[in-house]
N, C-alpha and C positions, 0 to 999 in steps of 0.2 A: 724203917721208913722216916726220913729226919722231916722235920716241922718245915714248912715252908709260908712265905706270905701271899695273900691275894689281895685284892680291894672288894670290900663292899661297899658300896654304897648308898645311902637311904636318899631319893629323890624328892625333887618339891611337893611331892601331895602326899608322901609319908610325915613329912617335918609340920606340913600345913595342917594335915588332921588330926595332929597330936600322937600319933602312933610309933613312935621315934623309940619311946622307952620300952615299948614292948618288943618291937622289932629286934630292937639291943638284946634284951633277957634271950629270945628267940636264938640269937645266934649262939651268945654267951652258953646256952642250955647243949648247943650243940657240938658245943669243947670247943669252941674260938674264942683265942686269946686278943684281945683289941691291943695294939699296940702302937696306933697313934689313930689321931682322929682331929678333924678340926670343925666347925662349923663353918661354913663359907656361901658366897653368893657367886655365881660361874658368872664372866662376863659372856657374852658374845661369842667373841673370840676364842678364849677359853675352852667354850663348850663345841666351838666348831674345832678345834686343835682334838681335844678329846676323843669327837667322834668321828672323828676325818675319816675314818674306815668306813661310814656309813656314808659319805659325800654325795656318792651317786647315786642311794636308795631316794624311792619317791618321799619318804618320812623324815629327811634327813632334816629339813626347813622345822618341821613341825619340833623334831626331837631337842633340835638347838633351841630352839623358844619356849617350847615346856622346861629343859633344863636351865633356862636365866630366869624362870619365872618366879622362882625363891629361893631358900634357905636350900642344899643340900649338905649332906655328913658324909663325908669319906672318910673309910676307915682303913688300917692295914690290920688285917686279919690273919691270925697263924694259927695253923695245926698241921696235923698230918697230913697229909693229901689235899690241902687247902683247897684248891681251884675246885677238883669234882666234889667234893663234900659241900662245896657253897653252892656249886647250882646246882646240886639235890636238894639243899635245904630251901633254896627262892623256888624253884618251880618254874612251872614253863611261863613265856614270857605272858602268854592271856591266863587269865588267872584263874577262865572258864575252863581252860584244859590243864591246869594246875593240879598237882596230884595232892589228897587231903593232910592237913597238916603241915606246907609249905608256906612260907612267907607270902607268898602272891596269891595264893589261894585264899589266906586269911587275912591280908589287909590291904591287897590293889583294889583298885576300883575299874581297872581296865586294863585293857592291852595296850594303850599309850599309857594311863598314867599305873604303873607297876610297883610301885611304891622301893625298890629296890635293883642297882643293876652289881652286878658280880661278872668278874673276870673271865674270858672265855677258854682261856689256855694259859699254862704257866707265863708262858713267855709275854703273855697281855698282863699278866700278874702282875709281873717286874715293873714293865712299862707303865701301868696304870698306876702302883704305888708312888712308883720315882715321881709320875706326874703331878702327885699331891704333894708328898713328903719327900727332903733329902734323909739322906741315911741317919743324920744325928738327930733328926728328930723323932724315928722309930727305937721306943724301949724296947731294952732286952735285946737287940742285935745282936750283940756281941757275948753275952751272958748266957 
């Protein structure tokens, strides 16, 4: 199976709580290679566009406000079966429902402050990585 990219993003709660290093170590221990990463702060327009798939959902405004409340760390992550494996590694959105040993079970505060975002499909993985990183910034993409 070919290695593919997915987006993993540490959310403002993970950065503010000082858990970023532990979460990154957890991700790398699961066999992911970080091909690009950038600490950034999303504007309301950027967060709105990134999460536009949820624009008609009741939590959309709160999600945009939360994602702009502090820095985030998007990462282009690579490994075989990257999207499905990362979804397994991060766990259920609600940490109370997340499996033991998953990132959200270990590091999330609540359903709303759940530490990490992960692409939910290979197509969204491509779109979401491209949202944050031009191809020229993704290390090892051609080698």
